[in-house]
C-alpha positions in Angstrom: 0.0 -0.1 -0.1 1.3 3.1 -1.3 0.4 6.4 1.2 1.1 10.2 -0.1 3.4 12.1 1.5 1.5 14.5 4.3 1.8 17.6 2.3 0.3 15.3 -0.7 -2.7 13.8 1.2 -3.8 17.0 2.7 -4.2 18.4 -0.9 -6.6 15.3 -1.5 -7.8 15.8 1.3 -9.2 19.1 1.1 -10.3 18.8 -2.5 -12.8 15.9 -1.9 -13.6 17.7 1.2 -14.9 20.7 -0.7 -16.1 18.7 -3.5 -14.1 19.6 -5.8 -11.9 17.7 -8.6 -9.4 15.6 -7.2 -6.0 15.6 -9.1 -3.2 13.0 -7.8 0.1 15.3 -6.7 1.8 11.9 -7.2 0.8 11.6 -10.6 -1.5 13.7 -12.3 -4.3 10.9 -12.6 -7.5 12.0 -11.9 -9.7 8.6 -11.2 -10.3 7.6 -7.6 -11.7 5.1 -5.9 -13.6 6.7 -3.1 -14.6 4.6 -0.2 -17.0 4.5 1.0 -18.8 6.3 -2.0 -20.4 9.9 -1.5 -24.2 10.3 -0.1 -26.5 12.8 -0.1 -25.6 15.3 2.7 -27.6 14.3 5.6 -29.1 11.2 4.2 -30.5 9.4 7.4 -28.4 6.9 9.1 -25.6 8.4 8.0 -22.1 7.8 10.4 -21.0 10.8 11.2 -16.9 9.9 11.3 -17.1 6.8 9.1 -13.5 6.9 7.5 -12.9 8.1 3.8 -10.3 6.3 2.0 -9.4 8.4 -1.6 -7.5 5.7 -3.9 -5.5 7.1 -7.1 -6.6 4.6 -9.4 -3.5 5.4 -12.0 -0.1 5.1 -9.7 -2.0 3.4 -6.6 -1.5 6.3 -4.1 -4.1 6.6 -1.5 -5.2 8.9 1.6 -7.5 8.3 4.3 -9.4 11.0 6.4 -12.7 11.0 8.3 -15.1 13.3 7.6 -17.6 15.5 9.1 -17.0 18.6 11.3 -14.0 17.5 13.3 -12.0 20.1 14.7 -8.8 19.9 16.6 -8.2 21.4 20.0 -7.0 25.0 20.1 -3.5 25.9 21.7 -4.9 26.5 25.5 -6.5 22.8 25.1 -3.1 21.3 24.0 -1.6 22.5 27.0 -4.2 21.5 29.2 -3.5 17.9 28.5 0.3 18.4 27.9 0.4 19.7 31.8 -2.1 17.4 33.2 
């Protein structure tokens, strides 16, 4: 299994999250296998934190992420976790 470097993975993930055309930063391929397939927003019974995997059909590189309204903790929250 080949994975993207961090910057490349971020590029692929952001394009998918923004529902833009995904282009492989490694080989320029435009055909991706997305697992699970995209659903209509707000579909009943949709798992909010299901992992999404994007795999380039040309070079086989892939990236995974968890969709939804996931945010990172603020700096003060990180500091509290480190200290505590």
